[in-house]
OpenMM code with the backbone's topology and positions (N, CA, C; nanometers):
from openmm import Vec3, app, unit

residues = "UNK UNK UNK UNK UNK UNK UNK UNK UNK UNK UNK UNK UNK UNK UNK UNK UNK UNK UNK UNK UNK UNK UNK UNK UNK UNK UNK UNK UNK UNK UNK UNK UNK UNK UNK UNK UNK UNK UNK UNK UNK UNK UNK UNK UNK UNK UNK UNK UNK UNK UNK UNK UNK UNK UNK UNK UNK UNK UNK UNK UNK UNK UNK UNK UNK UNK UNK UNK UNK UNK UNK UNK UNK UNK UNK UNK UNK UNK UNK UNK UNK UNK".split()
positions = [
    Vec3(0.0857, -0.1172, 0.0000),
    Vec3(0.0000, 0.0000, 0.0000),
    Vec3(0.0902, 0.1234, 0.0000),
    Vec3(0.0568, 0.2171, -0.0854),
    Vec3(0.1346, 0.3395, -0.0923),
    Vec3(0.0872, 0.4376, 0.0146),
    Vec3(0.1701, 0.5382, 0.0391),
    Vec3(0.1327, 0.6403, 0.1368),
    Vec3(0.0072, 0.7154, 0.0922),
    Vec3(-0.0067, 0.7333, -0.0378),
    Vec3(-0.1248, 0.8022, -0.0903),
    Vec3(-0.2508, 0.7194, -0.0648),
    Vec3(-0.2429, 0.5881, -0.0876),
    Vec3(-0.3574, 0.5002, -0.0622),
    Vec3(-0.3928, 0.4970, 0.0865),
    Vec3(-0.2899, 0.4947, 0.1712),
    Vec3(-0.3127, 0.4964, 0.3152),
    Vec3(-0.3785, 0.6272, 0.3584),
    Vec3(-0.3321, 0.7382, 0.3040),
    Vec3(-0.3915, 0.8681, 0.3362),
    Vec3(-0.5389, 0.8725, 0.2966),
    Vec3(-0.5711, 0.8140, 0.1821),
    Vec3(-0.7109, 0.8086, 0.1366),
    Vec3(-0.7953, 0.7264, 0.2332),
    Vec3(-0.7440, 0.6130, 0.2766),
    Vec3(-0.8150, 0.5258, 0.3694),
    Vec3(-0.8346, 0.5925, 0.5056),
    Vec3(-0.7326, 0.6621, 0.5528),
    Vec3(-0.7387, 0.7234, 0.6852),
    Vec3(-0.8301, 0.8458, 0.6915),
    Vec3(-0.8741, 0.8955, 0.5777),
    Vec3(-0.9697, 1.0066, 0.5776),
    Vec3(-1.0992, 0.9664, 0.6467),
    Vec3(-1.1279, 0.8358, 0.6470),
    Vec3(-1.2538, 0.7864, 0.7019),
    Vec3(-1.2381, 0.7229, 0.8400),
    Vec3(-1.1230, 0.7406, 0.9007),
    Vec3(-1.1014, 0.6828, 1.0341),
    Vec3(-1.0563, 0.7918, 1.1302),
    Vec3(-1.0546, 0.7565, 1.2573),
    Vec3(-1.0164, 0.8514, 1.3615),
    Vec3(-0.9133, 0.7862, 1.4533),
    Vec3(-0.8131, 0.8633, 1.4976),
    Vec3(-0.7154, 0.8082, 1.5925),
    Vec3(-0.7696, 0.7999, 1.7349),
    Vec3(-0.8948, 0.8403, 1.7544),
    Vec3(-0.9524, 0.8449, 1.8893),
    Vec3(-1.0675, 0.7463, 1.9110),
    Vec3(-1.0957, 0.6611, 1.8114),
    Vec3(-1.2042, 0.5638, 1.8285),
    Vec3(-1.1740, 0.4369, 1.7512),
    Vec3(-1.2343, 0.3275, 1.7983),
    Vec3(-1.2168, 0.1984, 1.7341),
    Vec3(-1.3482, 0.1220, 1.7475),
    Vec3(-1.3772, 0.0403, 1.6488),
    Vec3(-1.4964, -0.0443, 1.6538),
    Vec3(-1.4539, -0.1853, 1.6913),
    Vec3(-1.5268, -0.2442, 1.7876),
    Vec3(-1.4913, -0.3751, 1.8416),
    Vec3(-1.6148, -0.4644, 1.8364),
    Vec3(-1.5946, -0.5897, 1.7987),
    Vec3(-1.7027, -0.6883, 1.8047),
    Vec3(-1.6851, -0.7664, 1.9347),
    Vec3(-1.7874, -0.7650, 2.0188),
    Vec3(-1.7803, -0.8311, 2.1493),
    Vec3(-1.7974, -0.9820, 2.1332),
    Vec3(-1.7825, -1.0535, 2.2450),
    Vec3(-1.8015, -1.1990, 2.2463),
    Vec3(-1.9453, -1.2367, 2.2102),
    Vec3(-2.0374, -1.1412, 2.2225),
    Vec3(-2.1788, -1.1652, 2.1924),
    Vec3(-2.2157, -1.1183, 2.0518),
    Vec3(-2.1142, -1.0932, 1.9674),
    Vec3(-2.1327, -1.0461, 1.8300),
    Vec3(-2.2051, -0.9120, 1.8217),
    Vec3(-2.1754, -0.8248, 1.9163),
    Vec3(-2.2304, -0.6899, 1.9168),
    Vec3(-2.1181, -0.5940, 1.8786),
    Vec3(-2.1456, -0.5063, 1.7821),
    Vec3(-2.0487, -0.4066, 1.7402),
    Vec3(-2.0557, -0.2871, 1.8346),
    Vec3(-1.9413, -0.2524, 1.8957),
    Vec3(-1.9363, -0.1386, 1.9880),
    Vec3(-1.8299, -0.0405, 1.9435),
    Vec3(-1.8605, 0.0858, 1.9612),
    Vec3(-1.7651, 0.1915, 1.9332),
    Vec3(-1.6985, 0.2277, 2.0655),
    Vec3(-1.5650, 0.2221, 2.0679),
    Vec3(-1.4886, 0.2498, 2.1897),
    Vec3(-1.4053, 0.3747, 2.1642),
    Vec3(-1.4102, 0.4686, 2.2576),
    Vec3(-1.3380, 0.5953, 2.2441),
    Vec3(-1.2143, 0.5984, 2.3333),
    Vec3(-1.1106, 0.6644, 2.2865),
    Vec3(-0.9894, 0.6838, 2.3654),
    Vec3(-1.0152, 0.7903, 2.4713),
    Vec3(-0.9550, 0.7772, 2.5872),
    Vec3(-0.8713, 0.6642, 2.6283),
    Vec3(-0.9568, 0.5459, 2.6719),
    Vec3(-0.9112, 0.4249, 2.6397),
    Vec3(-0.9786, 0.3042, 2.6860),
    Vec3(-0.8757, 0.2101, 2.7478),
    Vec3(-0.9244, 0.1233, 2.8351),
    Vec3(-0.8365, 0.0342, 2.9102),
    Vec3(-0.8115, -0.0961, 2.8343),
    Vec3(-0.6881, -0.1423, 2.8422),
    Vec3(-0.6500, -0.2716, 2.7864),
    Vec3(-0.5647, -0.3455, 2.8893),
    Vec3(-0.5666, -0.4781, 2.8787),
    Vec3(-0.4822, -0.5627, 2.9618),
    Vec3(-0.3647, -0.6109, 2.8781),
    Vec3(-0.2456, -0.6055, 2.9341),
    Vec3(-0.1250, -0.6501, 2.8648),
    Vec3(-0.1221, -0.8032, 2.8658),
    Vec3(-0.1113, -0.8665, 2.7489),
    Vec3(-0.1136, -1.0123, 2.7384),
    Vec3(0.0235, -1.0761, 2.7580),
    Vec3(0.1283, -1.0024, 2.7234),
    Vec3(0.2652, -1.0520, 2.7405),
    Vec3(0.3568, -0.9329, 2.7632),
    Vec3(0.4693, -0.9566, 2.8284),
    Vec3(0.5622, -0.8468, 2.8530),
    Vec3(0.6090, -0.7888, 2.7206),
    Vec3(0.6003, -0.6571, 2.7131),
    Vec3(0.6438, -0.5860, 2.5929),
    Vec3(0.6948, -0.4494, 2.6359),
    Vec3(0.8192, -0.4190, 2.6043),
    Vec3(0.8785, -0.2926, 2.6481),
    Vec3(0.8791, -0.2840, 2.7996),
    Vec3(0.8271, -0.1738, 2.8523),
    Vec3(0.8218, -0.1548, 2.9981),
    Vec3(0.6928, -0.2091, 3.0590),
    Vec3(0.6026, -0.2614, 2.9761),
    Vec3(0.4741, -0.3104, 3.0241),
    Vec3(0.4846, -0.4557, 3.0686),
    Vec3(0.4199, -0.4879, 3.1788),
    Vec3(0.4232, -0.6226, 3.2363),
    Vec3(0.2928, -0.6964, 3.2076),
    Vec3(0.3022, -0.8276, 3.1961),
    Vec3(0.1845, -0.9120, 3.1725),
    Vec3(0.0810, -0.8900, 3.2827),
    Vec3(-0.0464, -0.8723, 3.2441),
    Vec3(-0.1547, -0.8519, 3.3395),
    Vec3(-0.1774, -0.7066, 3.3787),
    Vec3(-0.0863, -0.6203, 3.3441),
    Vec3(-0.0986, -0.4781, 3.3761),
    Vec3(-0.2139, -0.4170, 3.2966),
    Vec3(-0.2851, -0.3233, 3.3567),
    Vec3(-0.3926, -0.2509, 3.2884),
    Vec3(-0.3407, -0.1119, 3.2548),
    Vec3(-0.3515, -0.0759, 3.1271),
    Vec3(-0.3004, 0.0533, 3.0806),
    Vec3(-0.4068, 0.1216, 2.9951),
    Vec3(-0.3875, 0.2497, 2.9688),
    Vec3(-0.4804, 0.3278, 2.8872),
    Vec3(-0.4234, 0.3524, 2.7476),
    Vec3(-0.5059, 0.3287, 2.6474),
    Vec3(-0.4689, 0.3592, 2.5091),
    Vec3(-0.5066, 0.5044, 2.4830),
    Vec3(-0.4071, 0.5848, 2.4464),
    Vec3(-0.4293, 0.7268, 2.4226),
    Vec3(-0.4752, 0.7546, 2.2801),
    Vec3(-0.4196, 0.6784, 2.1847),
    Vec3(-0.4542, 0.6961, 2.0436),
    Vec3(-0.4391, 0.5633, 1.9704),
    Vec3(-0.4989, 0.5563, 1.8519),
    Vec3(-0.4891, 0.4389, 1.7666),
    Vec3(-0.4320, 0.4840, 1.6329),
    Vec3(-0.3298, 0.4149, 1.5877),
    Vec3(-0.2667, 0.4464, 1.4590),
    Vec3(-0.2687, 0.3222, 1.3712),
    Vec3(-0.2314, 0.3394, 1.2447),
    Vec3(-0.2240, 0.2289, 1.1498),
    Vec3(-0.0908, 0.2395, 1.0761),
    Vec3(-0.0218, 0.1252, 1.0606),
    Vec3(0.1039, 0.1240, 0.9861),
    Vec3(0.0764, 0.1182, 0.8368),
    Vec3(0.1805, 0.1306, 0.7566),
    Vec3(0.1661, 0.1193, 0.6114),
    Vec3(0.1184, -0.0200, 0.5709),
    Vec3(0.1436, -0.1193, 0.6577),
    Vec3(0.0982, -0.2572, 0.6320),
    Vec3(-0.0428, -0.2805, 0.6867),
    Vec3(-0.1089, -0.1730, 0.7312),
    Vec3(-0.2452, -0.1753, 0.7868),
    Vec3(-0.2558, -0.2530, 0.9174),
    Vec3(-0.1498, -0.2534, 0.9967),
    Vec3(-0.1548, -0.3135, 1.1301),
    Vec3(-0.1913, -0.2049, 1.2303),
    Vec3(-0.2806, -0.2389, 1.3219),
    Vec3(-0.3258, -0.1433, 1.4226),
    Vec3(-0.2207, -0.1296, 1.5318),
    Vec3(-0.1948, -0.0052, 1.5702),
    Vec3(-0.0959, 0.0263, 1.6727),
    Vec3(-0.1628, 0.1120, 1.7786),
    Vec3(-0.1409, 0.0758, 1.9046),
    Vec3(-0.1918, 0.1547, 2.0166),
    Vec3(-0.0804, 0.2447, 2.0680),
    Vec3(-0.1146, 0.3693, 2.0960),
    Vec3(-0.0212, 0.4616, 2.1592),
    Vec3(-0.0518, 0.4610, 2.3092),
    Vec3(0.0452, 0.4152, 2.3881),
    Vec3(0.0319, 0.4044, 2.5335),
    Vec3(0.1522, 0.4734, 2.5956),
    Vec3(0.1272, 0.5735, 2.6772),
    Vec3(0.2354, 0.6527, 2.7384),
    Vec3(0.3356, 0.6999, 2.6331),
    Vec3(0.2844, 0.7457, 2.5198),
    Vec3(0.3627, 0.7996, 2.4085),
    Vec3(0.4537, 0.6970, 2.3415),
    Vec3(0.4315, 0.5678, 2.3659),
    Vec3(0.5039, 0.4606, 2.2982),
    Vec3(0.4041, 0.3820, 2.2132),
    Vec3(0.4506, 0.3303, 2.0987),
    Vec3(0.3638, 0.2567, 2.0073),
    Vec3(0.3808, 0.1057, 2.0268),
    Vec3(0.2663, 0.0341, 2.0338),
    Vec3(0.2656, -0.1107, 2.0501),
    Vec3(0.1611, -0.1696, 1.9555),
    Vec3(0.1918, -0.2851, 1.8960),
    Vec3(0.0931, -0.3532, 1.8126),
    Vec3(-0.0250, -0.3988, 1.8975),
    Vec3(-0.1425, -0.3985, 1.8391),
    Vec3(-0.2675, -0.4296, 1.9087),
    Vec3(-0.2703, -0.5700, 1.9674),
    Vec3(-0.2014, -0.6653, 1.9060),
    Vec3(-0.2139, -0.8050, 1.9475),
    Vec3(-0.1435, -0.8374, 2.0792),
    Vec3(-0.0803, -0.7380, 2.1395),
    Vec3(-0.0210, -0.7564, 2.2722),
    Vec3(-0.1208, -0.7255, 2.3834),
    Vec3(-0.2450, -0.6904, 2.3472),
    Vec3(-0.3415, -0.6404, 2.4448),
    Vec3(-0.4803, -0.7016, 2.4257),
    Vec3(-0.5582, -0.6947, 2.5317),
    Vec3(-0.6984, -0.7340, 2.5285),
    Vec3(-0.7796, -0.6127, 2.5748),
    Vec3(-0.8752, -0.5703, 2.4940),
    Vec3(-0.9567, -0.4540, 2.5293),
    Vec3(-1.0519, -0.4914, 2.6416),
    Vec3(-1.0584, -0.4066, 2.7432),
    Vec3(-1.1493, -0.4286, 2.8559),
    Vec3(-1.2797, -0.3563, 2.8265),
    Vec3(-1.3907, -0.4305, 2.8337),
    Vec3(-1.5207, -0.3702, 2.8022),
    Vec3(-1.6084, -0.3704, 2.9255),
] * unit.nanometer
topology = app.Topology()
chain = topology.addChain("A")
for resn in residues:
    res = topology.addResidue(resn, chain)
    for name in ("N", "CA", "C"):
        topology.addAtom(name, app.Element.getBySymbol(name[0]), res)
C-alpha cells in the first residue's frame, strides 16, 4: 500500500475511536482513552498490567498500533477491557 492510498483510507477513520465486536457479536464503538490488559511483557509493560490507550494508529501494512504513554505497541499484545 502506498502512502497516498493509506492517506485516502485514513480520511474515514479517527485516531480516537475503534470499533470492536464483542463476544456476543455486538459491534461497539470504543473511544480513547480506553483500558486494555497486557497479554505478554512488551517494552516496559508487564503481563496482566492494565493501561490506557491514548490513540490508535495504522502502519503502512495496515496493522493497528496503540499509543500508550507515548510509545507505540501492536494491538495483538493487548486485550480490550469492556
